[in-house]
N, C-alpha and C positions, 0 to 999 in steps of 0.2 A: 418840365416834363423829363422823366427819367430817360437816360440813353444807355443804361447798363444792359449788357447782353443777357439773354435768358439763361438760367441755369441748365447745364447739359450734363448728361451722364457720361462716364468714361466710354470712349469709343465713338462718341458722337460730337467730336470737338467742334467748336465754333469755327466757321470758315475763315475768320480773320487770323486764326492761329496758323493757317497753312502758308507755306512759302509762296512767293509770287511766281506766276507762270512766266517762263522765259520767252514765250511767244506773244506776250500780251501787247506791248506797245510798239517796239521797234521804231524809235525816232520821235515818238509823241509822248514821252514821259511827262513833260510839263503839262500838256493838255489833259492827259489822263489824271494827273494830280488834281487839276482844277475840277475835272468832272467828278472825281471821288469826293472832293470837298463839297461840291454842289449836292450830290446825293446824300452826303452826310448831314448837311443842313436840312435837306428835305425830310429825311427820316426823323431828325430831331423835332421837326415841327409837325409831324404827322399825328393823327388820332392815336391816343395812348393804346387803344385796343389793337391797332395795326403795327405799332412800333416794333414789338418783338419779331413779328413775321417779316417785316421789311428788313430789319437788321440781319436776320438769318439768310434771307434771299439775296441781298445785295452786297453785303460785306463778305465777298467770296473770292475764289480764284478766277474771277472773270477775265476772259481774254480781251474783251473790249474791241473785238474786230469791227463791230458795227460803228461805234463812235470813231474809231481810227479811220474807217473808210470815209466818214463824214468830214473829218479833219483833213484827210489827204485830198479829197475832192475840192474842198474849200481852197486849199493852198494851190491846187492845180490851176484854178482860175483867178485867184486873188492872193498871191504870195504875201506872207506877213503873219502877224499875230491873229490867232483865232478869236473872233469877236464874241460878245456875250450871247447874241442871238443864236449863233451857230452852236455854242456850248449848250444852250437850252434845248435846241433841237436834238442834239446828241443825247442828252439826258432823256428826252421823251422817247426816242427810238430805243434806247437801252431798257427803258421801262417796258415797252411793247415786246421787246425780245424776251424779257423775263416772264411776261404773261404767257408767251408761247412755251417757255421752258416748264413753267408750273403745270400747264395743261398737258404737255407731252409726258411729264413724269407721272401724272395721275393716270393717263390712259395706258402708259407702258407699265404701270405698276412698279416703277423704279424706286428702290429704297435709297439709293445713293446717287449723287451727281458730283463728280470730281472729288470723291472720297468723303463727302459730307452727306448726312441724311437729307433727303429731299424735304421740301417744305411740308407737304401733306403727311409725310411720315413723322415729322417732328411735332407738328401741331394738330394734325387731323385733317380729314378730307374736307369737311365744310369750311373750316378756316382757310384752307388752301384755295378753294374755289372762290370764296369771298375776297381773299386778298388779290387774286388775279383780276377780278372785276374792279376792285378799288384802284389797283395800279393802272389799269387801262384808263379809268376816268381821270386819274391824275396826269397821265400823259397828254390827254386832250386839254386839260386845264392849263398845263404849261404853255400850250400853243394858242391860248384863247385870243391873243392879239395877232396871230400869225395865220391868216386864212390858207396860205399855201401849205404851211406845216400841217394844219388840221386836215386838209384834203389828202395829203400824202399819208398821214396816219390812218385815215379812213380807208384809203386804197389798200394799205398794207393789211389791215385786219380782214378786209373782204377777200383779198387774194389768198391770204394764208388759209382762211376758212375753206374756200373753194378748192384749193390745192390739196388740203388734207382729206377732204371728202372724196375728191377724184382719185387720189392715190389709194385710198382704202377701197374704193369701188373696183379699181383695176388690179387689186392684189391677186397674185398667182396667175395672172395672164402673161403668157410669154411674148412680151412686146419687144420692140427694138430700140436702138440708140436714139433715134429721133423722138420716140415716145419718152425716153428718159430725159432728153433735153427739154421737152415741154414741161414735164413734171418738175424737174429741178429748177427750171426757169420761173415757174409759178410759185414754187416753195421758197427755197433759199434765194433764188434770183430776184423775187419781188422784194425781199428784205433789203438786198444790196442796191437794187434800183432806187428804192426810196431813200436809202442812205446817200446815194450819189446826188439825188435831187435835193435833199435836205442840205447837203454841203454847198451846192452851187446856187440854190434858190431858183433853179430853172431846170430845163430838161436836157441840157446839152451833154451831160455825162450819163444819161440813163442807160444807153446801150453798154457803156463800159461797166456800170454797176451790174447789169444783167449778166454779162460775161463773167465778172468776178464772182458773182453769187453762184453761178453754175460751176465754176472752178472750185469754189469752197465746198459745194455740195458733193462734187465728184471726188475730191480729196478725202472728204469724210467717209464716203462710200468705200473707197479703197482702203483707208485706214481701218475701218470696221472689219473688212474681210481679212486683212492681215492679222488682226487680233483673233478672229475666229479660227484661222488656220493654225495659229500658234497655240490656241486652246483646244485643238482637235475638234472643232465644230461647235463647242458649247457656248460660244459667245456671240453668235451672229443672230440677233433678234430679227433683223430685216428679212433674212432668208426664211426663218421660221414663220414669219407673218406673210411671206410672199410679196414683199415690197420690191419694186423694180429699182435696183441700184445700177450704177454704171457697169460694174463687173458682171452682174447678173444679165444685163441687156446684151453684153458681148458673149457671155457663155451660152445663152439659150439659143444662139444661132445653130448650135448642135441640137438636133431633134431629141436625142436621148436626155440631154440636160433640160430641155423644155418640158419633157414629161416629168422629170424629177421636181422641177420648179412648180409645176401645176399641182402635183400630188405629194407634198412633203409628208414625211413620217419620221418618227424616231429612228427607224431602221435604216433609212436612206439619207439621214441628215449629214453624216460624215462624208458620204460619197458626194453629195451636192456641194458641200463646202470645198472639197478637194477640186471638183470640176470648176467651180467659180474661181478658186484660188489660182488655177492654172492659167487664167486669162489676165492676171494682174499686170504682166508686162505690156499687153495690148491696152489695158486701161490706163497705165501710166503714159504710154505714147499718146493716147487720146487727150489726156490732161495736158501734156506738153503742147499739143496743137491748140487747145482751148486757151492756154496761157498766152500763146503767140497772138491769138485773136484779140485778147484783152489788151496786150501791149500795143498792138497796131492801132486799136481804137483810141487808146490814150495818146499816142503820138500824133494821131490825126486831129484830135479835137481839143486837147488841153494846151493852154498857154505854157504851163510848166508841168510837163508830164512826169518828171522824175518821181514825185511822191506816189503816183499811181503805178508806175512800173515797179517801184520797190514793194508796193503792196501786193502786186501780182506775184512777184518772186517769193515773198514771204509766205503767201497763201499756198503757193505750189509745193512748199516743203512739208506741208501738213500730212501728206499721204505716206511719207517715207519714215 
């Protein structure tokens, strides 16, 4: 089977041509190398119709936060080399993560992700949707002899689906920080919970994964608002759609901001971005407390908490 990359036009460069992401591994370079090799072999053995799509989607500037979380949780309870079963679980979770990315890009009508054309823009809507289903099926196949892994993947898909539906239903409602915690915990939190469980093979680090996922979600929220402020309001899609982010949850404590949030318009967009941007220091302070919660959980539960603490500190830098 051919493993050559699809021909691309100028300006739509292959993801593999991009420089590595400096936030990618942080101490797990060898394990990430093994994972990339695993995925490379998987693509090489895939159905020829799917190979170009898989090549485009997976050979990219992936940060591999989710596999790294699995590796860190494994080392936190069983220090030493990452075994083949854990590597396989990490590959399955990375596949499910890419399923969510493909669907998000289609729903958001995103043309680019990390500077590269999104899958549906490169190959078309129907191939993109079919690839997402194909990848999900492959993730389950990888864990066909691992009942615990299959259960966690099923849990992940169901919770992600429910979280996205809930988040969309609650858009433009001026809710509070506790509501944000619930949404973030079911969205990104569920992904990192599953990563923690996949790493240990049990439930002992689930709470840590939940907290780490909320921290990641919150840092992403703050980073998006920083980008929108820098762009004068043009880059904040969540505010446009009325999605409850951490900065928005803090800002809409002000009744005037709540009105703007409920009734967005092109005329008031810049004002809303400025109001939400003004609470970024409070959002950063909240994320600091969330990071402390995650560190405390790691120290209380893990035999070897150092990899988990390093992961929290690495994640915490993402909003800055």
